[in-house]
C-alpha positions as a printed Julia matrix, in Angstrom:
166×3 Matrix{Float64}:
  92.84  234.59  320.6
  94.0   238.15  320.14
  93.74  238.29  316.33
  90.71  240.61  316.21
  89.06  238.36  313.63
  85.34  237.88  313.15
  83.89  234.87  311.36
  80.58  234.73  309.55
  79.38  231.15  309.04
  76.46  229.25  307.62
  75.72  225.74  308.89
  74.99  222.42  307.16
  71.79  220.45  307.73
  71.78  217.56  310.22
  69.84  214.37  309.5
  68.93  211.51  311.83
  69.73  208.24  310.05
  68.94  204.56  310.72
  66.41  205.37  313.42
  65.11  201.78  313.3
  68.56  200.22  313.84
  71.64  201.96  315.25
  70.93  205.7   314.9
  73.56  208.18  313.76
  73.62  211.83  312.73
  74.67  212.87  309.25
  75.63  216.37  308.15
  74.72  217.37  304.61
  74.87  220.45  302.44
  77.11  223.43  301.89
  78.34  226.04  304.31
  80.67  228.99  304.05
  82.94  230.56  306.64
  84.14  234.07  305.81
  86.61  236.25  307.67
  86.32  239.87  306.49
  89.5   240.9   308.35
  91.76  238.38  306.54
  89.83  238.13  303.29
  89.8   234.33  303.42
  86.78  232.13  302.87
  86.18  228.4   303.39
  83.61  226.68  301.2
  82.69  223.4   302.84
  80.45  220.67  301.46
  79.2   217.88  303.71
  78.35  214.88  301.52
  75.48  212.61  302.51
  76.16  208.88  302.33
  74.63  207.32  299.22
  71.99  204.64  299.71
  74.42  201.93  298.56
  78.15  202.05  299.15
  80.07  205.21  299.89
  81.37  206.52  303.2
  79.8   208.38  306.07
  80.88  211.86  307.19
  82.6   212.86  303.92
  83.54  216.49  303.48
  85.31  218.54  300.8
  86.61  222.03  301.41
  88.16  224.82  299.38
  89.96  227.72  301.06
  90.28  230.84  298.94
  90.55  234.59  299.0
  87.04  236.04  299.03
  87.25  237.64  295.57
  89.17  234.8   293.88
  87.74  231.67  292.28
  90.86  229.52  292.41
  91.35  227.86  295.83
  94.65  228.13  297.66
  93.96  224.89  299.53
  91.67  221.89  298.98
  90.74  219.4   301.67
  89.0   216.03  301.34
  88.17  213.37  303.89
  85.93  212.82  306.88
  84.95  215.65  309.24
  85.29  213.28  312.22
  88.36  211.43  310.93
  91.26  212.36  308.67
  91.25  215.32  306.3
  93.77  215.25  303.47
  95.15  218.05  301.33
  96.44  217.79  297.79
  99.74  219.52  297.25
 100.7   221.29  293.99
 102.71  218.2   292.91
  99.44  216.17  293.17
 100.6   214.21  296.24
  98.21  213.8   299.15
  99.19  214.72  302.7
  97.36  214.47  306.02
  96.06  217.92  306.96
  94.51  216.91  310.3
  93.57  213.67  312.06
  90.71  214.6   314.36
  91.05  211.35  316.31
  94.39  212.64  317.62
  93.09  216.03  318.73
  92.61  216.72  322.41
  88.96  217.1   323.35
  88.13  220.3   325.16
  85.3   219.93  327.63
  82.64  222.61  327.37
  82.41  225.0   330.28
  78.79  225.56  331.22
  77.44  227.7   334.02
  75.53  225.89  336.73
  71.79  225.76  335.93
  71.01  228.06  338.89
  73.36  230.72  337.47
  71.79  230.68  334.0
  69.13  233.06  332.71
  65.61  231.65  332.42
  65.85  231.48  328.62
  69.24  229.74  328.35
  69.05  226.43  326.55
  70.6   224.23  329.24
  68.23  225.63  331.83
  65.14  225.41  329.6
  65.79  221.79  328.64
  67.42  220.49  331.86
  64.36  218.49  332.97
  64.1   216.81  329.57
  67.79  215.92  329.75
  67.46  214.6   333.3
  64.57  212.32  332.29
  66.4   211.06  329.2
  69.49  210.29  331.3
  67.22  208.31  333.66
  65.84  206.41  330.62
  62.37  207.74  331.41
  60.71  208.39  328.03
  57.35  209.37  329.54
  58.99  211.86  331.91
  61.1   213.29  329.05
  58.0   213.63  326.88
  56.1   215.37  329.7
  59.03  217.72  330.36
  59.31  218.52  326.64
  55.58  219.24  326.5
  55.97  221.61  329.49
  58.8   223.49  327.7
  56.72  223.83  324.54
  53.65  225.01  326.44
  55.73  227.6   328.32
  57.15  228.88  325.04
  53.67  229.12  323.52
  52.43  231.06  326.59
  55.37  233.47  326.42
  54.77  234.01  322.66
  51.06  234.61  323.27
  51.81  237.16  326.03
  54.36  238.91  323.82
  51.79  239.14  321.01
  49.15  240.54  323.4
  51.6   243.27  324.48
  52.47  244.0   320.84
  56.13  243.1   321.39
  58.24  241.75  318.58
  60.49  238.8   319.46
  64.2   239.53  319.16
  67.06  237.09  319.23
  69.7   237.96  321.79
């Protein structure tokens, strides 16, 4: 984007809900996004839906300068819906409506062009079996991935190598 900004972010937890009926994913917990170059920080809290009542996908956010406690902007709403901001005169205004945003399709290298340890390549057989609605095949493919990872870890340990994230 040409702004020479770097962002340091933590992530919320993801929970699988209603696995016996219609499953859905819920985000919960706090995360922070800091930009050292601008000095701004976003403190985001993903609220889990209460057992009775309440809404799904709720989020509250405060944007502030890193060393200040008072936020310069507060947001409240749904992370996959409408986020509202409260203005100084206490009125509420739409900040963003995510349903109106244009979706950007991910660009992924072809499997053959990926490194052996890239996620899409590692899990492609599991994905293929799931897309074919073949649970047994997906389970077998997942088992093969896990066994390969165990073998690689064992070989690394035998060579005295320490695993490093890339």
